[in-house]
Each structure stands twice: as C-alpha cells, then as structure tokens.
C-alpha positions in Angstrom: -9.3 -11.6 -4.9 -7.5 -8.3 -4.6 -9.2 -5.1 -3.0 -7.6 -1.7 -3.8 -8.4 -0.5 -0.2 -5.8 2.3 -0.8 -6.9 3.7 2.7 -9.3 2.9 5.4 -10.3 6.8 5.5 -13.0 8.0 3.3 -11.5 11.3 3.0 -8.4 9.9 1.3 -10.5 7.5 -0.9 -12.5 10.7 -2.0 -9.1 12.4 -2.8 -7.8 9.4 -4.7 -11.4 9.4 -6.6 -12.3 6.0 -5.6 -16.0 5.1 -6.1 -16.3 3.3 -3.0 -16.3 3.8 0.8 -14.5 2.0 3.7 -17.9 0.3 4.5 -18.1 -1.0 1.1 -14.6 -2.5 1.1 -15.5 -3.9 4.8 -18.6 -5.7 3.2 -16.4 -7.2 0.5 -13.8 -8.5 2.7 -16.3 -9.7 5.2 -18.0 -11.8 2.4 -14.6 -13.3 1.4 -13.9 -14.3 5.2 -17.4 -16.0 5.5 -17.1 -17.8 2.4 -13.4 -18.9 3.3 -12.0 -17.0 0.3 -8.4 -15.6 0.6 -7.9 -12.0 -0.5 -5.4 -9.1 -0.4 -5.5 -5.5 0.2 -3.5 -2.9 -1.6 -2.8 0.4 0.3 -1.4 3.8 -1.0 0.4 5.8 1.6 1.5 9.6 1.4 -1.4 11.4 0.0 -1.4 15.2 1.1 -4.0 14.6 3.9 -2.2 11.4 5.4 -1.2 11.6 9.1 -0.1 9.1 11.7 -3.8 8.6 12.7 -4.9 7.9 9.1 -2.1 5.2 8.9 -3.1 3.6 12.3 -6.8 3.5 11.1 -5.8 1.7 7.9 -3.6 -0.7 10.0 -6.5 -1.4 12.3 -8.9 -2.0 9.4 -6.4 -4.4 7.9 -5.8 -6.4 11.0 -9.6 -6.6 11.5 -10.2 -7.8 7.9 -7.3 -10.3 8.0 -6.3 -10.4 4.4 -3.7 -13.3 3.3 -1.7 -10.6 1.7 -1.3 -6.9 2.0 0.8 -4.3 0.0 1.8 -0.9 1.0 2.7 1.4 -1.8 3.5 5.2 -1.9 1.6 7.6 -3.9 3.7 8.0 -7.0 3.2 9.5 -10.6 3.7 6.4 -12.4 3.6 6.9 -16.2 0.1 6.4 -17.6 -1.7 7.5 -14.3 -3.8 10.5 -13.9 -1.1 11.8 -11.4 1.5 11.4 -13.9 -0.5 13.1 -16.8 -1.4 16.1 -14.5 2.4 16.4 -13.7 4.3 15.4 -16.8 5.1 18.7 -18.0 7.0 19.3 -14.5 8.8 16.0 -14.4 12.0 15.2 -16.3 13.0 11.8 -17.6 15.7 11.3 -14.7 12.7 11.8 -12.2 10.6 9.4 -13.9 13.4 6.6 -14.2 13.7 6.8 -10.3 10.0 6.0 -9.6 9.0 2.9 -7.9 5.9 2.4 -5.6 7.9 1.6 -2.6 10.0 4.6 -2.2 9.6 8.2 -3.3 11.8 11.2 -3.6 8.5 13.1 -4.6 6.4 13.3 -1.6 3.0 15.0 -1.9 2.0 15.1 1.7 3.6 16.1 5.0 5.9 13.1 5.2 9.4 13.3 3.7 10.6 10.3 1.4 12.7 9.0 4.2 9.7 9.2 6.6 7.5 7.3 4.1 10.2 4.7 3.7 9.9 4.1 7.4 6.2 4.1 7.3 6.1 1.5 4.7 8.6 -0.7 6.6 6.5 -0.3 10.0 3.3 -1.1 8.1 4.8 -4.3 6.4 6.4 -5.5 9.7 3.4 -4.6 11.7 1.2 -6.8 9.6 3.4 -9.6 8.5 4.7 -10.1 12.1 1.3 -9.8 13.9 -0.5 -12.5 15.6 -3.4 -11.7 13.1 -1.1 -12.8 10.2 0.2 -15.8 11.8 -3.3 -17.0 12.7 -4.5 -16.4 9.3 -1.8 -18.5 7.8 -2.3 -21.4 10.0 -6.2 -21.2 9.4 -5.6 -21.1 5.6 -3.1 -24.0 5.8 -5.7 -26.1 7.7 -8.7 -25.3 5.8 -6.9 -25.6 2.5 -4.2 -28.1 3.0 -3.8 -28.6 -1.0 -2.8 -24.9 -1.1 -0.3 -24.9 1.9 2.7 -25.4 -0.4 1.7 -22.5 -2.6 0.9 -20.2 0.3 4.3 -20.9 1.7 6.1 -20.6 -1.7 4.4 -17.2 -2.2 5.4 -16.1 1.4 9.0 -16.8 0.8 9.0 -14.9 -2.4 7.4 -12.0 -0.8 9.7 -12.2 2.2 12.7 -12.1 -0.3 10.9 -9.2 -2.1 10.4 -7.2 1.1 14.0 -7.8 2.4 15.6 -6.5 -0.8 13.1 -3.8 -1.3 12.4 -2.5 2.3 15.1 -3.6 4.6 18.2 -3.0 2.3 17.0 -0.2 0.3 19.3 2.7 -0.1 17.8 6.2 -0.3 18.9 8.2 -3.4 19.2 11.9 -3.0 15.9 13.6 -2.7 14.8 15.4 -5.8 13.8 19.2 -5.8 10.0 19.0 -6.1 9.3 22.7 -4.9 8.0 23.4 -8.6 5.4 20.4 -8.3 2.0 21.1 -7.0 1.4 19.9 -3.4 -2.2 18.6 -3.8 -2.9 17.2 -7.1 -6.2 15.4 -7.5 -5.5 11.9 -8.5 -7.3 8.8 -9.5 -5.4 5.7 -8.5 -5.2 2.8 -10.9 
C-alpha cells in the first residue's frame, strides 16, 4: 500500500491541496502496522514554505510510522500536473526535458536546486541507514519469510537506483526561473 504523505506538515498539505491531514495519514499507517501490512510513503520536498524544521518534522513522522519503503521527491512541474498547467506558458521545451522528480533546476521555495539535492540525499540516507529501517526489514523478513527474497530483491533495485540517481548525479546548469511565480498553488498527483 502506498500513502502520498507528501509532508508531515498540515500547512504544506493544504498548499498542495491534499484533502487529508497528518493525523489522517497517521491513522492509516497505524492500521497497516497493527495489521502487519507493509506500506510505503511518498514525500514531496521544496514547496515555498519548506524549512529545515518542516523537513525534520517529516523525517520524525516517517521514522515513527516505519514504512517499508519511502521516496523523497522534489516539487516539479511535470507535464499533466496542475503545477505544469499553471506554468506551461512560461516554460520552454528544453526546461521540460530536464524535469525529473529527484533534482530540480526550478526551485519554488527557499532552497536552491543544489540544496534540494543535498536534502533529498540526506533524507534517503537518514531513513535507509537508520535503526528504524533495519528493524523494519528484519521484522518483515521474520513475519513473512516467503516474502524475504522479494523484499531483498526490491531493496537491491532501490539501492542501485538511489546510487545512480542521488549519489552520482551531476547537476546541470541552473535555469533562469526569475520569470516564474514563486508560490504557485498546486495539487500533487
């Protein structure tokens, strides 16, 4: 099961026009944990109101909920999204070709693209190299031995992806985004 947490901060959830609260997500995660169901959380970093404190709050929440997987993505105007539709007249094709959800040259908040790269890296390492995660993997393998190989295989795939995408990523030149609005209202997908 996947939960679009996006952030463990209600102000950011409201900005992203999510029709849920941190407490609602907490209830869903708690039910999964009580029933022994594995789940994942997806997060979006880089909204205009993102701070070191909101990131730390989201990381505390994630570690408390103990998902089997977590992804950290950067707020990105991907084609087809509400954010893209709001900005499409201001974006050129070369900008769009460079979009991905892990890195951005088009930051909307107080953090630069390079700073967001570091934050994403720190969040991934902070969760996947935590005692919380290690214990979750061990418990999952013990509780569901028939799934241990599948979990291990998925973890190897994720590690490979993260190493290529996060550790060895080379930043392209930062685009000029001065003509883009600093605080578009978005609905995440």
